[in-house]
C-alpha positions in Angstrom: -29.0 -26.0 -69.2 -30.9 -24.8 -66.2 -29.6 -27.5 -64.2 -26.1 -26.5 -64.9 -26.9 -22.9 -64.2 -28.3 -23.8 -60.7 -25.2 -26.0 -59.8 -23.0 -23.0 -60.9 -24.9 -20.7 -58.3 -24.6 -23.1 -55.6 -20.9 -23.4 -56.0 -20.6 -19.8 -56.1 -22.4 -19.3 -53.1 -20.3 -22.0 -51.2 -17.0 -20.5 -52.5 -18.4 -16.9 -51.2 -19.3 -18.5 -47.8 -15.7 -20.1 -47.7 -14.1 -16.7 -48.3 -16.0 -15.0 -45.8 -15.5 -17.7 -43.1 -11.5 -17.4 -43.9 -11.5 -13.6 -43.4 -13.4 -13.6 -40.1 -11.3 -16.1 -38.5 -8.4 -15.3 -36.5 -4.9 -15.8 -37.9 -4.2 -19.3 -36.4 -4.1 -22.8 -37.6 -3.8 -26.2 -36.3 0.0 -25.5 -36.3 -0.1 -23.2 -33.3 2.6 -23.9 -30.7 2.8 -22.7 -27.0 6.2 -22.7 -25.2 6.5 -21.7 -21.7 9.2 -19.4 -21.2 8.8 -18.2 -17.7 7.3 -19.5 -14.6 6.8 -17.6 -11.3 5.1 -17.4 -8.1 1.4 -17.1 -8.3 0.5 -13.5 -9.2 -2.6 -11.5 -9.5 -3.1 -9.4 -12.6 -5.3 -6.5 -13.9 -5.6 -4.8 -17.2 -3.6 -1.7 -17.9 -6.1 -0.1 -20.3 -9.6 0.8 -20.4 -9.8 -0.5 -24.0 -10.8 -4.0 -25.0 -8.4 -6.9 -23.8 -9.2 -10.3 -25.2 -8.7 -13.7 -23.4 -7.8 -16.4 -26.1 -8.2 -20.3 -26.3 -5.3 -22.5 -26.5 -5.3 -22.9 -30.2 -5.6 -19.0 -30.6 -8.8 -19.5 -32.6 -11.3 -18.0 -30.4 -11.8 -14.9 -28.0 -13.2 -16.4 -24.7 -13.7 -13.0 -22.9 -13.2 -9.3 -23.0 -11.6 -8.2 -19.8 -13.1 -4.7 -20.4 -16.3 -6.2 -18.9 -14.6 -7.7 -15.9 -12.8 -4.6 -14.2 -13.1 -6.1 -10.7 -11.9 -9.7 -11.6 -8.4 -10.7 -10.4 -6.5 -12.8 -12.9 -3.9 -15.4 -11.4 -0.9 -16.5 -13.4 2.1 -18.6 -12.9 3.7 -18.8 -16.2 4.2 -16.7 -19.1 4.4 -18.3 -22.8 5.1 -17.7 -26.3 2.4 -18.5 -28.6 3.5 -19.1 -32.5 1.2 -19.6 -35.4 2.1 -19.8 -39.1 1.9 -16.0 -39.3 2.4 -14.5 -35.9 4.1 -15.0 -32.5 3.7 -13.1 -29.3 4.4 -13.3 -25.3 1.3 -14.2 -23.4 0.2 -14.8 -19.7 -1.9 -17.9 -19.0 -4.5 -16.6 -16.6 -7.5 -17.9 -14.5 -10.1 -16.0 -12.4 -10.6 -17.4 -9.0 -13.7 -19.3 -10.1 -12.3 -20.6 -13.1 -15.1 -18.8 -15.2 -12.2 -16.9 -17.0 -9.2 -18.7 -18.1 -7.0 -18.5 -21.2 -4.0 -16.5 -22.7 -3.7 -12.6 -22.5 -1.1 -10.7 -24.5 1.5 -9.7 -21.8 1.6 -6.0 -22.7 -2.3 -5.6 -21.5 -1.5 -7.0 -18.2 0.0 -5.3 -15.0 0.5 -7.1 -11.7 -2.3 -5.9 -9.5 -5.5 -6.9 -7.6 -8.9 -5.6 -6.8 -9.8 -5.2 -3.1 -13.5 -5.7 -2.6 -14.9 -2.4 -0.7 -11.7 -0.4 -1.3 -10.2 -0.1 -5.0 -7.1 -1.3 -7.0 -3.6 -2.3 -6.0 -0.6 -2.2 -7.9 2.4 -3.4 -6.1 4.9 -3.0 -8.8 3.8 0.6 -9.3 4.3 1.3 -5.5 0.5 1.9 -5.3 -1.1 0.5 -2.3 -4.7 1.5 -3.2 -6.4 3.4 -5.9 -9.9 4.5 -6.6 -9.2 4.2 -10.4 -7.6 1.5 -12.4 -4.3 1.9 -13.8 -4.0 3.2 -17.2 -0.6 2.8 -19.1 -1.1 6.1 -21.0 -0.8 8.0 -17.5 2.7 9.3 -18.0 3.4 9.9 -14.2 2.4 6.2 -13.5 5.6 4.4 -13.8 7.5 1.5 -12.4 9.7 4.0 -10.7 8.8 5.2 -7.4 8.1 8.9 -7.2 9.6 11.5 -5.0 7.4 13.5 -2.8 7.8 17.3 -2.8 5.2 17.9 -0.2 7.2 17.2 3.0 9.4 20.1 4.1 12.2 20.2 6.8 15.0 18.0 8.3 13.5 14.6 9.3 14.5 12.7 12.4 15.0 9.2 11.5 14.0 7.8 14.8 10.8 9.6 15.2 9.8 9.3 11.5 9.5 5.4 11.8 5.8 5.3 12.7 4.9 7.4 9.6 6.9 5.1 7.2 4.7 2.0 8.1 2.6 0.7 5.3 -1.0 1.3 6.4 -3.3 -1.7 6.9 -5.8 -2.6 4.2 -8.7 -1.5 6.4 -6.8 2.0 7.1 -6.5 2.2 3.2 -10.1 1.3 2.6 -11.3 3.8 5.2 -9.2 6.9 3.5 -10.0 5.9 0.1 -13.8 5.7 0.5 -13.8 9.0 2.7 -12.0 11.0 -0.1 -14.0 9.4 -2.9 -17.1 11.3 -1.9 -16.9 14.9 -2.5 -16.6 16.7 0.9 -16.2 20.4 1.3 -14.7 19.9 4.6 -11.4 18.6 3.5 -8.8 20.9 2.6 -8.9 22.1 -1.0 -5.4 20.7 -2.0 -6.5 17.1 -1.0 -10.1 17.4 -2.4 -9.2 19.0 -5.4 -10.5 16.8 -8.4 -10.6 13.8 -6.2 -13.5 12.6 -8.3 -11.1 12.1 -11.1 -9.2 9.6 -9.0 -7.4 9.3 -5.5 -4.7 6.8 -4.5 -2.2 6.0 -1.6 1.4 5.3 -2.9 4.6 4.8 -1.4 6.8 7.6 -2.4 10.5 8.6 -1.6 11.7 10.7 1.2 15.2 11.5 2.2 16.4 11.2 5.6 20.0 12.2 6.2 20.6 11.5 2.7 18.9 8.0 2.8 15.8 7.4 0.7 12.7 5.7 2.6 9.4 5.1 1.4 6.5 7.1 2.9 2.7 6.4 2.3 1.2 9.6 0.5 -2.0 10.7 -0.7 -2.2 11.6 -4.4 -4.9 13.2 -6.7 -5.5 13.5 -10.4 -6.3 17.2 -11.1 -4.5 17.9 -14.1 -4.2 14.6 -16.1 -1.2 13.4 -13.9 -0.8 12.3 -10.5 0.1 14.7 -7.8 1.1 14.0 -4.3 -1.1 16.3 -2.0 -0.5 15.0 1.7 1.2 12.4 3.9 -1.2 9.6 4.6 -1.7 9.5 8.5 -3.1 13.0 9.1 -5.7 12.1 6.3 -6.5 8.8 8.3 -6.9 11.0 11.4 -9.3 13.4 9.4 -11.3 10.4 8.0 -12.1 9.0 11.5 -13.6 12.4 12.7 -17.5 12.5 13.1 -19.8 14.2 10.9 -17.6 13.9 7.9 -14.8 15.6 9.5 -16.9 18.9 10.2 -14.3 21.5 11.7 -14.8 22.5 15.1 -13.7 26.0 14.1 -13.8 27.8 10.6 -12.1 31.0 9.9 -12.9 33.5 7.0 -9.6 35.1 5.6 -11.8 37.9 4.4 -12.5 38.9 8.1 -9.3 37.3 10.1 -5.8 36.5 9.5 -5.5 33.2 11.4 -2.0 31.8 11.5 0.5 29.8 13.7 2.7 32.2 15.6 6.2 31.0 15.3 5.5 29.5 11.6 6.0 25.8 12.5 3.6 23.6 11.1 4.1 19.7 10.9 3.2 16.9 8.3 3.5 14.4 11.2 1.8 14.0 14.5 5.0 13.9 16.3 6.8 17.5 16.1 10.3 15.8 16.7 9.9 14.0 13.4 10.2 17.2 11.5 12.6 19.7 13.2 12.6 22.7 11.2 10.1 25.6 10.3 8.1 25.8 7.4 8.2 29.5 6.6 5.1 31.6 5.9 2.3 28.9 6.4 -1.1 30.2 6.7 -3.8 31.2 6.8 -5.5 28.7 9.0 -9.2 28.4 7.7 -10.4 25.1 9.6 -9.5 23.4 13.0 -10.4 20.0 12.9 -9.6 18.8 16.4 -7.1 19.5 19.5 -5.4 17.2 21.7 -3.0 15.5 19.1 0.6 14.6 19.5 2.7 13.0 22.3 2.1 16.1 24.5 -1.7 16.4 23.5 -0.8 20.0 22.5 -1.5 19.9 18.7 -4.2 20.7 16.3 -5.2 19.3 13.3 -5.8 22.3 10.9 -6.3 23.1 7.3 -3.5 25.4 6.6 -3.2 27.1 3.2 -5.5 24.3 1.9 -3.4 21.6 3.2 -3.6 19.3 6.4 -1.2 20.1 9.0 -0.4 19.9 12.6 0.2 23.1 14.8 0.8 23.9 18.3 -2.6 24.8 19.7 -1.2 27.6 21.8 0.2 29.2 18.7 -2.9 29.7 16.6 -3.7 33.3 16.7 -6.4 35.3 15.0 -6.2 39.1 14.0 -8.7 41.1 12.2 -8.1 41.4 8.4 -10.0 44.5 8.1 -9.2 46.7 10.9 -6.3 47.2 13.6 -6.7 45.0 16.9 -5.9 46.5 20.3 -4.6 43.8 22.5 -3.3 44.3 25.8 -2.6 47.9 25.3 -0.9 47.1 21.8 -2.2 47.6 18.5 -1.8 44.6 16.1 -1.9 44.4 12.4 -1.5 41.0 10.7 -0.3 40.3 6.9 -3.3 39.4 4.4 -3.1 36.1 2.6 -5.6 37.5 0.2 -4.5 39.0 -3.1 -3.8 42.2 -1.8 -0.5 44.4 -1.8 0.8 43.7 1.6 2.4 47.1 2.1 -0.7 48.8 1.0 -3.0 46.4 3.2 -0.7 47.3 6.1 -0.8 50.9 5.7 -4.5 51.1 5.1 -4.9 49.4 8.5 -2.2 51.4 10.3 -4.0 54.6 9.3 -7.2 53.3 11.3 -5.1 53.2 14.5 -6.4 55.3 17.2 -3.2 56.6 18.7 -5.1 58.2 21.9 -5.6 54.6 23.0 -2.0 53.3 22.3 1.2 54.4 20.7 2.5 51.0 20.3 1.9 49.0 17.2 3.2 45.5 16.1 2.9 44.1 12.5 2.7 40.2 13.1 4.0 37.6 10.6 4.1 33.7 11.4 7.8 34.1 12.1 7.9 37.1 14.5 6.7 40.7 14.6 7.9 44.3 14.1 7.2 46.7 16.8 6.6 50.6 16.0 6.2 53.6 18.3 4.0 56.8 17.4 6.2 59.6 18.0 6.4 63.2 16.6 3.3 62.4 14.5 4.7 59.3 12.7 5.3 55.7 13.4 9.0 55.0 14.0 10.4 51.3 13.9 12.0 50.2 17.2 12.9 46.4 16.7 12.4 43.3 15.2 11.8 39.8 16.9 12.3 36.6 14.9 12.5 32.9 15.5 15.6 31.1 14.2 15.0 27.4 13.8 17.9 25.0 14.3 18.2 21.6 12.7 18.3 19.9 16.1 15.0 21.3 16.9 15.9 24.2 19.2 14.7 27.6 18.4 16.6 30.9 19.1 14.8 33.9 19.7 16.5 36.8 18.0 16.0 40.6 18.3 17.4 43.3 16.1 17.0 46.9 17.0 15.8 49.5 14.4 16.1 53.0 13.6 15.1 55.3 10.8 11.6 56.0 9.5 8.8 53.5 8.7 9.5 53.6 5.0 13.2 53.6 5.5 14.2 51.3 8.6 17.8 50.8 9.6 19.4 48.0 11.6 21.2 49.3 14.6 24.1 46.8 15.5 24.1 43.2 15.3 21.2 41.0 16.1 21.0 39.4 19.9 19.9 36.1 20.7 17.7 36.8 24.0 16.7 33.0 24.5 16.9 29.5 23.2 13.9 27.3 23.2 14.4 23.6 23.7 12.6 20.6 24.0 9.2 19.5 23.4 7.7 22.6 24.6 9.7 25.1 22.4 6.7 25.7 20.1 4.4 26.6 23.1 7.0 29.2 24.6 7.1 31.2 21.4 3.6 32.9 22.2 5.1 34.3 25.4 7.2 36.7 23.3 4.2 38.0 21.6 2.5 38.5 24.8 5.3 40.6 26.6 4.5 44.1 27.0 6.0 46.7 24.7 8.5 48.0 27.3 9.6 44.7 28.2 12.0 44.6 25.3 13.7 48.0 26.3 16.1 46.0 28.3 17.6 44.7 25.0 17.6 48.1 23.2 20.3 50.8 23.3 
């Protein structure tokens, strides 16, 4: 009886072990069948999720590796297959690492064409991503196979002058920019630096030139749980080449001064002719990184409204933000870009003007100025000067006479075009009109 009881226990133990073995094994059998359904040119793949992704053996009975542990390993494939078992079928890529230490089958839905570039980052050609500091994640809604359209480039483009900026940057250039931006750097404009620690990448994005879509390399960051284009690539490349982590050669505090570009034109590209219309109300300029850029060596690379731009060096103007400025016999007040009432700010500074030193006053905007005269114990508007930008790059200088009171100005007659600025020096000529004396404009007034 004791012997029978012992045999029963052994039999039960074997049965239990068998059951455990069956439950822990993959749902595969000797009937596993692999059918090639597609072959293609050797392609590098990476995973598209931070979660576990397994490499399986040919009989689909064993996990050979978890790709979660190999984020920098490029997996190469030339074929996609269907694996069938008695209870399952699915589509897989057969992959190999360069050293053949990893090889096997990976479910197609866990992979995306891509490669890791040593010393740089991740590249995803089918997603139009040239290089990224962070790996692709399929849950990122703004990352898709459809190329994005940049909303950061303004103005009418010149197809001929734009060509150099459409060029795909070299791998070395991509690495330089990615590694420069990965490190926190307060010198970089806020829009570019914003949440870079979450990720930064270089993407080819749509830009329309004369109604035709072209691809432009853009910098994107990840500030709000989606990717956002923040700047064209090549100005950032210039920034990354500067010494001392791009420490600016000049810094302005908008609490003390309003620094802007008179004439309003700022550029996304080093050649001004590539972008031929105005970007209204740009400013303030808070940093100047360098001068001497552009085909005429007359541009500065600046932080303008937290964004990297090129401006004409001669047109950069600084005016006090907390008191009126007397310049060549004329009082100047500039609009504040801080969170203040523009009208209230102007009035506050205007009340500080010492009329015994001058009775002429100009309120400067990026796109021109309005001139006033102190008469009969009050400031009266005389005229407004503005720049009208043409699609061909020309600039019309327009004056409109004013009458009435400061709070109720009236336009007298039709605006007059007093000059048309053309050619490469059009921007530099704008400052001349701010430098004219108060009486110089009398010739255009009734």
